[in-house]
Wavefront OBJ file of the C-alpha trace (Angstrom):
o trace
v 8.797 -20.052 53.124
v 9.091 -23.083 50.853
v 5.435 -22.716 49.867
v 5.891 -19.025 49.144
v 8.967 -19.731 47.022
v 7.080 -22.393 45.095
v 4.190 -20.011 44.382
v 6.592 -17.261 43.310
v 8.408 -19.724 41.027
v 5.118 -20.739 39.380
v 4.128 -17.115 38.835
v 7.468 -16.282 37.215
v 7.242 -19.418 35.057
v 3.737 -18.424 33.970
v 4.744 -14.928 32.826
v 7.864 -16.231 31.072
v 5.709 -18.729 29.222
v 3.210 -16.048 28.154
v 6.003 -13.767 26.969
v 7.510 -16.517 24.867
v 4.215 -16.841 22.983
v 4.186 -13.157 21.989
v 5.824 -12.750 18.574
v 6.493 -9.606 16.638
v 5.121 -9.225 13.117
v 8.688 -9.696 11.832
v 9.021 -12.988 13.692
v 5.668 -14.178 12.364
v 6.727 -13.422 8.794
v 10.095 -15.139 9.340
v 8.424 -18.245 10.809
v 5.934 -18.388 7.947
v 8.641 -18.078 5.351
v 10.498 -20.990 6.948
v 7.452 -23.230 7.159
v 5.933 -24.641 3.957
v 2.228 -24.696 4.697
v -0.871 -25.413 2.660
v -3.981 -23.755 4.030
v -7.235 -22.531 2.520
v -7.699 -18.987 1.204
v -9.414 -17.779 4.369
v -6.468 -18.810 6.527
v -3.977 -17.320 4.111
v -5.497 -13.856 4.405
v -6.708 -13.764 8.002
v -3.373 -15.072 9.334
v -1.273 -13.018 6.956
v 0.595 -16.108 5.776
v 3.128 -14.719 3.339
v 4.592 -18.087 2.468
v 1.277 -19.462 1.241
v 0.454 -16.260 -0.574
v 3.736 -16.715 -2.431
v 2.103 -19.455 -4.456
v 0.183 -16.704 -6.262
v 3.313 -14.699 -7.064
v 4.829 -15.185 -10.538
v 8.268 -16.757 -10.803
v 11.140 -14.236 -10.545
v 9.006 -11.858 -8.451
v 8.561 -11.307 -4.720
v 6.419 -9.149 -2.431
v 7.660 -5.574 -2.095
v 8.392 -4.352 1.462
v 8.249 -0.745 2.550
v 11.006 1.198 4.348
v 9.850 -0.156 7.733
v 9.980 -3.752 6.433
v 6.186 -4.096 6.206
v 4.938 -6.112 3.228
v 2.835 -4.414 0.568
v -0.203 -6.565 1.411
v -3.788 -5.544 2.162
v -6.893 -7.661 2.629
v -10.631 -7.142 2.665
v -13.862 -7.844 0.858
v -13.068 -5.611 -2.098
v -15.975 -6.565 -4.359
v -18.732 -6.990 -1.782
v -19.324 -10.758 -2.208
v -18.532 -11.437 1.471
v -15.407 -13.414 0.560
v -11.989 -12.091 1.468
v -9.687 -10.758 -1.255
v -6.144 -9.447 -1.118
v -3.875 -7.062 -2.979
v -0.090 -7.061 -3.106
v 2.716 -5.156 -4.735
v 5.236 -7.422 -6.393
v 8.730 -6.553 -7.586
v 11.245 -8.204 -9.870
v 13.987 -7.076 -7.446
v 15.040 -10.316 -5.757
v 17.807 -8.744 -3.666
v 17.660 -8.495 0.122
v 17.289 -4.694 0.018
v 14.867 -3.340 -2.560
v 14.354 0.041 -0.886
v 16.866 1.679 -3.225
v 14.567 1.135 -6.191
v 15.668 1.688 -9.775
v 13.659 2.044 -12.943
v 15.030 -1.127 -14.531
v 12.889 -3.427 -12.408
v 9.206 -4.215 -12.830
v 6.751 -3.407 -10.072
v 3.042 -4.242 -10.230
v 0.078 -3.972 -7.899
v -1.955 -7.160 -8.230
v -5.483 -7.774 -6.951
v -6.693 -11.286 -6.194
v -10.323 -12.161 -5.496
v -11.219 -15.129 -3.320
v -13.874 -17.732 -4.159
v -13.841 -19.420 -0.747
v -11.194 -21.995 -1.551
v -8.568 -20.209 -3.597
v -7.637 -16.835 -5.035
v -7.903 -15.779 -8.678
v -6.007 -12.848 -10.130
v -8.559 -10.253 -11.165
v -6.286 -7.504 -12.433
v -2.844 -5.952 -12.131
v -1.317 -2.577 -12.851
v 1.222 -1.908 -15.564
v 4.843 -1.401 -14.530
v 4.928 1.172 -11.708
v 8.665 1.281 -11.123
v 8.688 5.069 -11.713
v 5.857 5.588 -9.197
v 7.632 3.500 -6.575
v 11.090 4.926 -7.266
v 11.007 7.215 -4.220
v 12.282 6.332 -0.752
v 8.915 5.943 0.978
v 6.192 3.756 -0.448
v 3.257 1.774 0.844
v 0.090 -0.136 0.010
v -2.826 0.444 2.382
v -6.609 0.250 2.466
v -9.199 2.643 3.895
v -12.956 2.150 3.587
v -12.363 -0.485 0.921
v -10.252 1.955 -1.130
v -6.828 0.515 -1.994
v -4.222 3.278 -1.698
v -0.894 3.228 -3.537
v 1.454 5.796 -2.011
v 5.010 6.880 -2.770
v 7.189 9.873 -2.133
v 10.023 11.501 -0.269
v 10.445 14.189 2.387
v 9.002 17.038 0.301
v 6.763 15.145 -2.067
v 4.058 12.486 -1.675
v 1.533 11.101 -4.132
v -1.224 8.554 -3.683
v -3.493 6.776 -6.144
v -6.861 5.490 -4.945
v -8.285 2.296 -6.419
v -11.743 0.835 -5.747
v -13.934 -1.903 -7.131
v -16.770 -0.437 -9.185
v -19.848 -2.573 -9.858
v -20.613 -0.712 -13.047
v -17.339 -1.797 -14.593
v -16.868 -5.053 -12.655
v -13.293 -3.895 -12.283
v -10.910 -1.971 -10.070
v -10.790 1.650 -11.127
v -8.809 4.776 -10.249
v -11.299 6.943 -8.381
v -8.976 9.620 -7.047
v -5.455 10.854 -6.338
v -3.708 13.153 -3.880
v -0.412 14.996 -4.265
v 1.555 17.021 -1.702
v 4.581 19.172 -2.473
v 6.677 21.304 -0.093
v 10.087 22.912 -0.047
v 11.789 26.291 -0.387
v 11.769 26.310 -4.186
v 8.088 25.398 -4.331
v 7.249 28.089 -1.767
v 9.061 30.736 -3.814
v 7.305 29.548 -6.984
v 3.897 29.295 -5.377
v 3.533 25.581 -6.035
v 3.838 24.266 -2.467
v 0.630 22.621 -1.334
v -1.839 19.946 -2.353
v -3.648 18.674 -5.421
v -6.668 16.486 -4.771
v -8.551 14.851 -7.640
v -11.903 13.054 -7.450
v -12.575 11.213 -10.703
v -16.081 10.241 -9.554
v -17.153 13.872 -9.387
v -14.729 15.094 -12.064
v -13.257 17.780 -9.774
v -9.621 18.647 -9.061
v -8.829 21.014 -6.183
v -5.487 22.838 -6.077
v -4.414 24.577 -2.866
v -1.008 26.250 -2.966
v 1.041 28.449 -0.661
v 3.578 31.073 -1.703
v 6.301 32.847 0.237
v 6.312 36.610 0.249
v 9.311 38.533 1.672
v 7.025 41.020 3.414
v 4.018 38.887 4.389
v 5.654 35.513 4.806
v 3.644 32.447 3.781
v 0.533 33.322 1.807
v -2.352 30.966 1.100
v -3.223 31.364 -2.564
v -6.854 31.182 -3.756
v -8.084 27.639 -4.297
v -8.295 26.511 -7.910
v -11.145 24.226 -8.952
v -10.688 22.405 -12.228
v -12.807 19.924 -14.141
v -11.316 16.567 -15.139
v -12.713 13.644 -17.078
v -15.085 11.351 -15.203
v -14.138 8.427 -17.415
v -12.607 6.090 -14.861
v -9.324 4.406 -15.715
v -8.844 0.741 -14.716
v -5.852 -0.282 -12.654
v -4.554 -2.304 -15.614
v -4.059 0.909 -17.571
v -2.016 2.680 -14.890
v 1.731 2.489 -15.493
v 4.949 4.497 -15.787
v 3.636 6.226 -18.891
v 0.771 8.017 -17.093
v 1.065 7.615 -13.301
v 2.634 11.041 -12.795
v -0.170 12.774 -14.669
v -3.066 11.260 -12.773
l 1 2 3 4 5 6 7 8 9 10 11 12 13 14 15 16 17 18 19 20 21 22 23 24 25 26 27 28 29 30 31 32 33 34 35 36 37 38 39 40 41 42 43 44 45 46 47 48 49 50 51 52 53 54 55 56 57 58 59 60 61 62 63 64 65 66 67 68 69 70 71 72 73 74 75 76 77 78 79 80 81 82 83 84 85 86 87 88 89 90 91 92 93 94 95 96 97 98 99 100 101 102 103 104 105 106 107 108 109 110 111 112 113 114 115 116 117 118 119 120 121 122 123 124 125 126 127 128 129 130 131 132 133 134 135 136 137 138 139 140 141 142 143 144 145 146 147 148 149 150 151 152 153 154 155 156 157 158 159 160 161 162 163 164 165 166 167 168 169 170 171 172 173 174 175 176 177 178 179 180 181 182 183 184 185 186 187 188 189 190 191 192 193 194 195 196 197 198 199 200 201 202 203 204 205 206 207 208 209 210 211 212 213 214 215 216 217 218 219 220 221 222 223 224 225 226 227 228 229 230 231 232 233 234 235 236 237 238 239 240 241 242 243
């Protein structure tokens, strides 16, 4: 019995030890913020070290967090040179809670390219406080396209940014917009708008409510837009809602 108890004790101790090594993403961020570390660029990105990334953030700014307390931070080889890069959204709101955003603050999306030992700021957006003024907002990446998204329950908009060799810069290549709600259904403006600036095509798909037929899918509209790509640096409050 003593041997069995000893074995059982060791098994319990093993699992307790393993569990103690498992940390949530929130704990990792908290630990990193507490520890002042100096590591190379590869470690900063691959380990998601927010504290060391902070050295690239201008004074009086901090990383913006989304509603679920995830940092606006994406990584990848954006420009195809096989060296990791990263993009962040920074805000001049230094309060604990920046989810109730107002238009008086400055918010920028900043892209840094790595050279193997450090990061260099390649470009940044203009002030996007209007774009990020809604409750839900995020920064994500899909197939090397950096996606800026913001919205609320009945409205969402995303801007798609990608590195383009031709311009040696990060350009707006597309946007998506979704609108829903009773008023929009009555007006026939509930639906989606998808724009591809590479092809110069904008597709509009709306629904409309009819008292007799219910929800009606309206014919798709196909419009031509300019194929002159706009760099991230030219996207700001003055034009973000029109893109």
